TITOR-250228 format. One line per 5 residues: number of its first residue (from 1); their letters; for each residue y, z, x of N, C-alpha, C, O. Coordinates in nm, 2 decimals, decimal comma. Each point is the difference from the previous one (the first is absolute). Layout:
// residues N
NUM	A	Y:Z:X:Y:Z:X:Y:Z:X:Y:Z:X; ...
***
This chain:
// residues 82
1	MSGTF	19,88:10,04:-5,27:-0,12:-0,03:-0,04:-0,08:0,11:-0,08:-0,09:-0,02:-0,08; 0,12:0,14:0,11:-0,07:0,10:-0,08:0,06:0,03:-0,13:0,12:-0,03:-0,02; -0,21:0,09:-0,07:0,03:0,01:-0,13:-0,07:0,10:-0,07:-0,09:0,06:0,07; 0,11:-0,02:-0,19:-0,07:0,09:-0,07:-0,08:-0,06:-0,11:0,06:-0,09:-0,06; -0,17:0,12:0,03:-0,10:-0,09:-0,10:-0,05:0,10:-0,08:-0,03:0,11:0,06
6	SMTVG	0,00:-0,13:-0,19:-0,07:0,11:-0,08:-0,14:-0,06:-0,01:-0,01:-0,13:-0,02; -0,09:0,21:0,02:-0,13:-0,05:-0,03:-0,08:0,11:-0,08:0,04:0,12:0,01; -0,14:-0,16:-0,08:-0,06:0,09:-0,09:-0,16:0,01:0,05:-0,06:-0,11:0,02; 0,01:0,22:0,01:-0,15:0,01:0,02:-0,08:-0,01:-0,14:0,02:0,08:-0,09; -0,11:-0,19:0,10:-0,09:-0,02:-0,11:-0,10:0,10:-0,02:-0,02:0,09:0,07
11	NKGRV	-0,05:-0,11:-0,18:-0,12:0,09:-0,03:-0,12:0,01:0,10:-0,08:0,10:0,01; 0,08:-0,20:0,07:-0,10:-0,01:0,12:0,06:0,02:0,12:-0,07:-0,03:0,10; 0,19:0,08:-0,08:0,07:0,04:0,11:0,06:-0,12:0,07:0,03:0,01:0,11; -0,02:-0,14:-0,18:0,05:-0,11:0,05:0,15:0,01:0,00:0,05:0,06:-0,09; 0,02:-0,13:0,19:0,15:-0,01:0,00:0,02:-0,15:0,04:-0,06:-0,06:0,09
16	VLPAE	0,15:0,01:-0,18:0,04:-0,15:0,03:0,12:0,01:0,07:0,09:0,07:-0,04; -0,08:-0,14:0,16:0,12:0,00:0,08:0,09:-0,12:-0,05:-0,06:-0,11:-0,02; 0,18:0,13:0,00:0,08:-0,11:-0,06:0,00:-0,12:0,08:-0,01:0,01:0,12; 0,02:-0,13:-0,19:-0,02:-0,12:0,07:0,11:-0,04:0,11:-0,03:-0,08:0,09; 0,15:0,15:-0,11:0,10:-0,01:0,11:-0,05:0,06:0,12:0,02:-0,05:0,11
21	VRARH	-0,08:0,17:-0,11:-0,06:0,07:0,11:-0,11:-0,09:0,08:0,00:-0,02:0,12; -0,09:-0,02:-0,21:-0,13:-0,07:0,05:0,06:-0,14:0,06:-0,06:-0,06:0,10; 0,17:0,01:-0,15:0,04:-0,13:0,05:0,09:0,03:0,14:-0,01:-0,08:0,10; 0,08:0,18:-0,10:0,07:0,05:0,11:-0,08:0,02:0,13:0,05:-0,02:0,11; -0,18:0,08:-0,14:-0,08:0,05:0,12:-0,11:-0,11:0,01:-0,09:0,02:0,08
26	NWPEG	0,09:-0,13:-0,16:-0,10:-0,10:0,02:-0,14:0,05:-0,03:-0,10:-0,03:0,06; 0,09:0,11:-0,15:-0,13:0,07:-0,05:-0,06:-0,08:-0,12:0,03:0,03:-0,12; -0,11:-0,14:0,16:-0,07:-0,07:-0,12:-0,11:0,08:-0,05:-0,04:0,11:0,05; -0,01:-0,15:-0,16:-0,12:0,06:-0,07:-0,11:0,02:0,10:-0,04:-0,10:0,06; -0,02:0,21:-0,05:-0,11:0,03:0,08:0,03:0,06:0,13:-0,09:0,04:0,07
31	TVLIA	0,22:-0,01:-0,04:0,05:0,06:0,12:-0,05:0,15:0,01:0,01:0,07:-0,10; -0,05:-0,03:0,21:-0,05:0,14:0,01:0,13:0,08:0,03:0,07:-0,03:0,09; -0,04:0,13:-0,18:0,11:0,09:0,03:-0,05:0,13:0,05:-0,12:0,04:-0,02; 0,20:0,04:0,09:-0,03:0,13:0,06:0,11:0,10:-0,06:0,12:-0,02:0,02; -0,16:0,12:-0,07:0,10:0,10:-0,05:0,01:0,11:0,11:-0,10:0,07:0,02
36	IEPAE	0,21:-0,04:0,04:0,02:0,10:0,11:0,07:0,11:-0,06:0,11:-0,03:-0,04; -0,15:0,16:0,03:0,07:0,10:-0,05:0,04:0,12:0,09:-0,05:0,11:0,03; 0,17:-0,16:0,01:0,07:0,11:0,09:0,04:0,12:-0,10:-0,04:0,00:-0,11; 0,12:0,09:0,15:0,04:0,13:-0,06:0,02:-0,03:-0,15:-0,08:0,05:-0,09; 0,18:-0,11:0,06:0,06:0,01:-0,14:0,00:-0,15:-0,08:0,04:0,00:-0,11
41	CIAIV	-0,09:-0,10:0,17:0,00:-0,13:-0,06:-0,12:-0,07:0,02:-0,10:0,05:0,06; 0,10:-0,19:-0,09:-0,12:-0,08:0,01:0,06:-0,14:0,07:0,10:-0,05:-0,05; -0,15:0,01:0,15:0,03:-0,13:0,04:-0,11:-0,09:0,00:-0,11:0,04:0,04; 0,12:-0,16:-0,09:-0,10:-0,10:-0,03:0,03:-0,11:0,10:0,11:-0,06:-0,01; -0,21:0,03:0,09:0,01:-0,11:0,10:-0,14:-0,07:0,00:-0,10:0,05:-0,02
46	DRAEA	0,12:-0,18:0,06:-0,12:-0,07:0,01:-0,08:0,03:0,13:0,06:0,05:0,09; -0,20:-0,10:-0,09:-0,07:0,04:0,11:0,06:-0,04:0,14:-0,02:0,08:0,10; 0,08:-0,20:-0,08:0,04:-0,04:0,12:0,12:0,09:0,06:0,01:0,04:0,12; 0,07:0,00:-0,22:0,12:0,09:0,01:-0,05:0,12:0,06:0,03:0,04:0,11; -0,13:0,02:-0,19:-0,06:0,14:0,05:-0,05:-0,01:0,13:0,02:0,10:0,07
51	LRSIR	-0,07:-0,21:-0,02:-0,08:-0,01:0,13:0,12:-0,01:0,10:-0,01:0,05:0,11; 0,12:-0,12:-0,13:0,11:0,00:0,09:0,06:0,12:0,00:0,04:0,03:0,11; -0,02:0,06:-0,21:0,05:0,12:0,01:-0,08:0,10:0,08:0,06:0,07:0,08; -0,18:-0,07:-0,10:-0,10:0,08:0,08:0,01:-0,03:0,15:0,02:0,09:0,09; -0,04:-0,21:-0,07:0,02:-0,06:0,14:0,12:0,04:0,07:-0,01:0,04:0,11
56	AQLKG	0,14:-0,05:-0,17:0,11:0,05:0,05:0,02:0,15:0,03:0,07:0,04:0,08; -0,15:0,04:-0,18:0,01:0,14:0,02:-0,09:0,04:0,11:0,04:0,10:0,07; -0,14:-0,17:-0,04:-0,09:0,02:0,11:0,03:-0,06:0,13:-0,07:0,03:0,10; 0,17:-0,12:-0,09:0,04:-0,07:0,12:0,05:0,09:0,10:0,09:0,08:-0,03; -0,16:-0,09:0,16:0,04:0,10:0,09:-0,07:0,14:-0,02:0,03:0,09:0,07
61	STILD	-0,11:-0,08:-0,17:-0,05:0,12:-0,01:-0,11:0,04:0,10:-0,08:-0,09:0,04; 0,07:0,21:0,00:-0,09:0,03:0,08:-0,12:0,08:-0,05:-0,06:0,08:0,06; 0,04:-0,10:-0,18:-0,09:0,08:-0,07:-0,16:-0,02:0,06:-0,06:0,10:0,02; 0,03:-0,20:0,01:-0,13:-0,01:0,06:-0,01:0,06:0,13:-0,10:0,07:0,03; 0,21:-0,07:0,06:0,01:0,06:0,13:-0,01:0,16:-0,02:-0,08:0,07:0,06
66	DLFAE	0,16:-0,02:-0,17:0,00:0,15:-0,03:-0,15:0,03:-0,04:-0,05:0,10:0,05; -0,01:-0,17:-0,14:-0,14:0,02:-0,03:-0,10:0,02:0,11:-0,07:0,10:0,01; 0,08:-0,20:0,08:-0,08:0,00:0,11:0,03:0,11:0,09:-0,09:0,05:0,06; 0,21:-0,01:-0,04:0,02:0,12:0,08:-0,04:0,13:-0,07:-0,04:0,09:0,07; 0,04:-0,08:-0,19:-0,04:0,11:-0,07:-0,15:0,01:0,03:-0,05:0,10:0,05
71	RRAEA	-0,02:-0,20:-0,09:-0,16:0,00:0,02:-0,03:0,03:0,14:-0,09:0,07:0,02; 0,16:-0,13:0,09:-0,03:0,03:0,14:0,03:0,15:0,01:-0,10:0,07:0,04; 0,20:-0,01:-0,08:0,02:0,14:0,01:-0,11:0,08:-0,06:-0,05:0,09:0,06; 0,02:-0,13:-0,17:-0,12:0,08:-0,08:-0,12:-0,01:0,08:-0,07:0,10:0,03; 0,03:-0,22:0,02:-0,11:-0,02:0,09:0,01:0,09:0,12:-0,10:0,08:0,03
76	AREDA	0,21:-0,07:0,04:0,02:0,07:0,12:-0,02:0,16:-0,04:-0,06:0,07:0,08; 0,11:-0,02:-0,20:-0,01:0,13:-0,03:-0,17:0,03:-0,03:-0,05:0,11:0,04; -0,01:-0,21:-0,09:-0,14:0,04:-0,05:-0,08:-0,01:0,13:-0,10:0,07:0,01; 0,14:-0,15:0,10:-0,08:0,00:0,13:0,03:0,12:0,07:-0,08:0,05:0,07; 0,20:0,02:-0,08:0,03:0,12:0,08:-0,06:0,10:-0,07:-0,02:0,11:0,06
81	ES	-0,01:-0,10:-0,19:-0,08:0,10:-0,07:-0,14:0,00:0,04:-0,06:0,11:0,00; 0,01:-0,22:0,04:-0,15:-0,02:0,01:-0,05:0,05:0,14:-0,12:-0,01:0,04
***
């Protein structure tokens, strides 16, 4: 399913995605796309796929628990200093 496609950046920075790519991903006119730029490339995904990816990365994450623990430790240090 993957392929290599040539695109040209226009004078206003516009890039036209090939019809085959748009059809394969079911991206009709007006679809909001997000460009994700990891180290050496760009990935273009629609908003729904970006949300799925973010949710999958955060699934099981303890980021909020870590943040709360950090804040509690700071508060305890401040209380001890007072």
